[in-house]
Legacy VTK file of the C-alpha trace (Angstrom):
# vtk DataFile Version 3.0
C-alpha trace
ASCII
DATASET POLYDATA
POINTS 296 float
30.164 -21.131 109.356
27.691 -18.861 107.715
29.183 -16.019 109.265
32.657 -16.826 108.024
31.272 -17.602 104.362
32.414 -14.894 101.852
30.644 -14.300 98.345
32.936 -15.100 95.530
33.765 -12.250 93.348
31.700 -12.934 90.006
31.804 -9.467 88.316
34.281 -10.353 85.649
31.484 -12.967 84.517
28.820 -10.118 84.139
31.341 -7.943 82.299
31.963 -10.772 79.722
28.408 -11.204 79.283
27.892 -7.479 78.954
30.599 -7.424 76.291
29.116 -10.229 74.326
25.611 -8.642 74.341
27.337 -5.312 73.015
29.177 -7.364 70.330
26.080 -9.030 69.182
24.151 -5.891 69.224
26.997 -4.337 67.190
27.057 -7.100 64.744
22.985 -6.882 64.254
23.286 -3.187 63.637
26.254 -3.664 61.019
24.011 -6.377 59.304
21.015 -3.856 59.351
23.120 -1.220 57.969
24.436 -3.668 55.258
21.156 -4.692 54.380
19.760 -1.133 53.997
22.747 -0.206 51.931
22.218 -3.137 49.838
18.444 -2.326 49.089
19.335 1.353 48.292
21.758 0.477 45.730
19.305 -2.187 44.262
16.613 0.686 43.916
19.274 3.033 42.470
20.271 0.537 39.991
16.702 -0.289 39.185
15.885 3.542 38.608
19.026 3.916 36.672
17.952 1.006 34.220
14.440 2.180 33.795
15.634 5.880 32.853
18.102 4.196 30.283
15.603 1.863 29.003
12.738 4.763 28.627
15.010 7.603 27.165
15.147 6.231 23.492
11.499 5.588 23.648
10.819 9.112 24.824
12.991 10.408 22.015
11.290 8.000 19.515
7.852 9.438 20.544
9.133 12.792 20.281
10.468 12.046 16.733
7.200 10.414 15.835
5.168 13.301 16.904
7.258 15.696 15.082
6.729 13.748 11.967
2.795 13.448 12.595
2.968 17.329 13.081
4.510 17.719 9.714
1.986 15.197 7.960
-0.764 17.252 9.626
0.603 20.418 8.198
1.169 18.831 4.712
-2.432 17.589 4.667
-3.762 21.114 5.625
-3.143 22.717 2.438
-5.628 24.571 0.704
-8.372 22.662 -1.214
-7.560 24.292 -4.470
-3.953 23.226 -4.406
-5.013 19.584 -4.394
-4.765 18.793 -8.008
-6.616 15.374 -7.703
-9.506 16.950 -6.030
-10.002 19.827 -8.211
-9.859 17.520 -11.103
-12.522 15.396 -9.829
-14.782 18.454 -9.305
-14.188 19.646 -12.757
-14.711 16.156 -14.317
-18.158 15.913 -12.195
-18.954 19.185 -13.646
-18.044 18.139 -17.465
-20.051 14.750 -17.050
-22.947 16.353 -15.676
-23.116 19.020 -18.257
-23.026 16.220 -21.164
-25.490 13.851 -19.476
-28.076 16.794 -19.066
-27.631 18.097 -22.716
-28.079 14.488 -24.021
-31.040 13.827 -21.762
-32.916 17.362 -22.281
-32.361 17.564 -26.016
-33.369 13.872 -26.707
-37.012 14.718 -27.153
-36.362 17.613 -29.481
-33.692 15.947 -31.745
-35.625 12.538 -32.196
-38.829 14.333 -32.995
-37.208 16.669 -35.641
-34.963 13.849 -37.202
-37.200 10.810 -36.687
-40.529 11.960 -35.975
-40.767 10.132 -32.619
-43.609 10.688 -30.442
-43.692 10.894 -26.470
-44.122 7.053 -26.275
-40.853 6.217 -28.271
-39.056 8.841 -26.695
-40.107 7.830 -23.041
-39.241 4.268 -23.940
-35.795 5.185 -25.137
-35.341 7.087 -22.210
-36.143 4.395 -19.888
-33.988 2.106 -21.748
-31.032 4.549 -21.049
-31.847 4.393 -17.431
-31.575 0.817 -17.285
-28.212 1.024 -18.644
-26.989 2.517 -15.293
-26.592 -0.960 -13.714
-24.481 -2.739 -16.209
-22.349 0.427 -16.336
-21.734 0.438 -12.596
-20.969 -3.623 -12.587
-18.483 -2.816 -15.765
-16.647 -0.099 -13.514
-16.672 -2.649 -10.789
-15.079 -5.228 -12.751
-12.664 -3.080 -14.446
-11.358 -1.456 -11.048
-9.979 -4.727 -9.998
-7.225 -4.187 -12.710
-7.231 -0.633 -13.518
-6.620 2.413 -11.506
-9.187 5.269 -11.138
-6.956 7.418 -13.232
-6.866 4.906 -15.931
-10.531 4.362 -16.032
-11.160 8.106 -16.226
-9.149 8.305 -19.348
-10.842 5.333 -21.062
-14.276 6.809 -20.274
-13.393 10.362 -21.451
-12.082 8.731 -24.678
-15.299 6.824 -25.187
-17.408 9.956 -24.684
-15.413 11.982 -27.145
-15.556 9.124 -29.987
-19.525 8.826 -29.122
-19.783 12.628 -29.490
-18.077 12.563 -32.638
-20.171 9.772 -33.822
-23.754 11.291 -32.822
-23.037 14.652 -34.789
-24.871 15.133 -38.105
-22.390 15.388 -40.878
-25.186 14.749 -43.694
-28.569 15.986 -42.637
-30.243 13.969 -45.530
-28.754 10.563 -44.521
-28.811 10.696 -40.670
-30.266 7.645 -39.097
-31.818 6.622 -36.045
-29.510 3.918 -35.596
-26.612 6.294 -35.609
-28.208 8.592 -32.970
-29.270 5.529 -30.739
-25.880 3.763 -30.726
-23.810 6.644 -30.018
-26.329 8.079 -27.559
-25.991 4.800 -25.676
-22.286 5.224 -25.874
-22.458 8.736 -24.328
-24.701 7.767 -21.408
-22.461 4.631 -20.723
-19.258 6.756 -20.726
-20.824 9.390 -18.614
-21.981 6.807 -15.963
-18.586 4.877 -15.802
-16.696 8.429 -15.628
-18.853 9.513 -12.799
-18.234 6.271 -10.947
-14.518 6.392 -11.527
-14.409 9.882 -10.701
-16.224 9.842 -7.355
-14.037 6.752 -6.456
-10.899 9.055 -7.050
-12.327 11.981 -5.047
-13.330 9.822 -1.901
-9.674 8.538 -2.103
-7.971 12.021 -2.333
-10.164 14.463 -0.501
-8.205 15.698 2.787
-9.650 14.346 6.173
-10.688 17.946 7.198
-13.198 17.983 3.987
-14.882 14.661 5.035
-16.829 16.043 7.905
-19.001 19.008 8.538
-21.712 20.523 6.305
-19.434 22.487 3.687
-17.541 19.049 2.787
-16.544 17.216 -0.619
-19.840 15.729 -1.042
-21.485 19.282 -0.761
-19.015 20.706 -3.434
-19.548 17.832 -5.729
-23.297 18.161 -5.479
-23.189 21.998 -6.258
-20.855 21.200 -9.069
-23.236 18.876 -10.679
-26.244 21.328 -10.158
-24.329 24.114 -11.701
-23.531 21.782 -14.737
-27.050 20.747 -15.419
-28.002 24.679 -15.494
-25.141 25.195 -17.796
-26.467 22.339 -19.876
-29.929 23.768 -20.107
-28.529 27.301 -20.876
-26.640 25.692 -24.009
-29.704 24.041 -25.272
-31.721 27.234 -24.731
-29.078 29.477 -26.599
-28.540 27.010 -29.420
-32.167 26.490 -29.853
-33.007 30.215 -29.995
-30.137 31.275 -32.378
-29.936 28.068 -34.754
-33.362 26.705 -34.477
-34.482 23.036 -33.974
-32.164 21.918 -36.890
-29.058 23.133 -35.183
-29.631 21.787 -31.660
-27.780 18.369 -32.454
-24.344 19.965 -33.800
-24.892 23.111 -31.984
-24.995 21.430 -28.401
-22.539 18.494 -29.043
-19.776 20.321 -30.763
-19.048 22.687 -27.697
-19.252 19.558 -25.367
-16.553 17.839 -27.784
-14.335 20.754 -26.886
-15.076 20.429 -23.098
-14.116 16.685 -23.141
-11.014 17.245 -25.132
-10.160 19.984 -22.387
-10.653 17.475 -19.718
-8.445 14.938 -21.489
-5.754 17.560 -21.731
-6.058 18.480 -18.011
-6.096 14.667 -17.046
-3.010 14.140 -19.159
-1.280 17.096 -17.356
-2.205 16.045 -13.504
-2.117 12.302 -14.410
0.685 11.801 -11.891
-0.859 13.768 -9.129
-4.095 11.764 -9.390
-3.219 9.249 -6.734
-4.570 7.920 -3.461
-3.734 9.633 -0.167
-3.298 5.998 1.339
-0.253 5.533 -0.736
1.575 8.854 0.724
0.501 8.083 4.241
1.875 4.581 3.925
5.260 6.067 2.902
5.341 8.363 5.899
4.260 5.424 8.283
7.444 3.714 6.876
9.586 6.630 7.550
8.443 7.074 11.138
8.724 3.213 11.821
12.319 3.220 10.551
13.318 6.222 12.539
11.817 4.980 15.707
13.449 1.550 15.357
16.852 3.200 14.610
16.674 5.666 17.950
15.726 2.612 19.890
18.569 0.651 18.922
LINES 1 297
296 0 1 2 3 4 5 6 7 8 9 10 11 12 13 14 15 16 17 18 19 20 21 22 23 24 25 26 27 28 29 30 31 32 33 34 35 36 37 38 39 40 41 42 43 44 45 46 47 48 49 50 51 52 53 54 55 56 57 58 59 60 61 62 63 64 65 66 67 68 69 70 71 72 73 74 75 76 77 78 79 80 81 82 83 84 85 86 87 88 89 90 91 92 93 94 95 96 97 98 99 100 101 102 103 104 105 106 107 108 109 110 111 112 113 114 115 116 117 118 119 120 121 122 123 124 125 126 127 128 129 130 131 132 133 134 135 136 137 138 139 140 141 142 143 144 145 146 147 148 149 150 151 152 153 154 155 156 157 158 159 160 161 162 163 164 165 166 167 168 169 170 171 172 173 174 175 176 177 178 179 180 181 182 183 184 185 186 187 188 189 190 191 192 193 194 195 196 197 198 199 200 201 202 203 204 205 206 207 208 209 210 211 212 213 214 215 216 217 218 219 220 221 222 223 224 225 226 227 228 229 230 231 232 233 234 235 236 237 238 239 240 241 242 243 244 245 246 247 248 249 250 251 252 253 254 255 256 257 258 259 260 261 262 263 264 265 266 267 268 269 270 271 272 273 274 275 276 277 278 279 280 281 282 283 284 285 286 287 288 289 290 291 292 293 294 295
């Protein structure tokens, strides 16, 4: 029986299995290709979307950079073209000159007119020095409702009226009360003017002049020192040419012209004596509006 047994032909079964394996492998390969294609399309879409999102931001940033460069160029103008800063330096010079003439000529004038000795003169000068504190409090209170340039105008008018009041119109009837009252007016006015003027200078000076050694503070200090020297020279020239009797009118009449000149300059440059922050805010608003428009 075993010798007569013949193995049946099963080759067609192996061929079917091989075909099925080939088909399954082909399907798996096709699925992998579809998955790779899908992931590639997803990555391409993501990159495209990211580029479309960042393009306006880049243009907006470039626009903001160009505006900031324009602002930098605008701020880097020469200091002598900054009307507010130059006015502040001139006013600082004028106020220090008036104050120096008042304090340096006080002993000579009071001794000639009223016969005061060093005790009375020293007591009056000490009293004037104590008026610095209420003067600063007055400026601090007024600055809450008034601008710096308005305070400058008011204090210049106060100084001018006080100078006119302290002059000797009748030598035989000049009293100590007249001199004391208007000397107090000049001292308070000069202190208030100095406070308002330095406040304006700190707000209008360019940023490039806020650092280093040769800065706005150095210029103000040198301006005040030069003003004191000029005040002493005025007293010396008047006393040597007109004598002791002419020190009062000979010193304060020229000072009245300097204060009137300061008032005229303040009136001419009044609308340029503004804070730099206001201009910066306007530029920032323009930058923000431009950037939002490009993003939209």
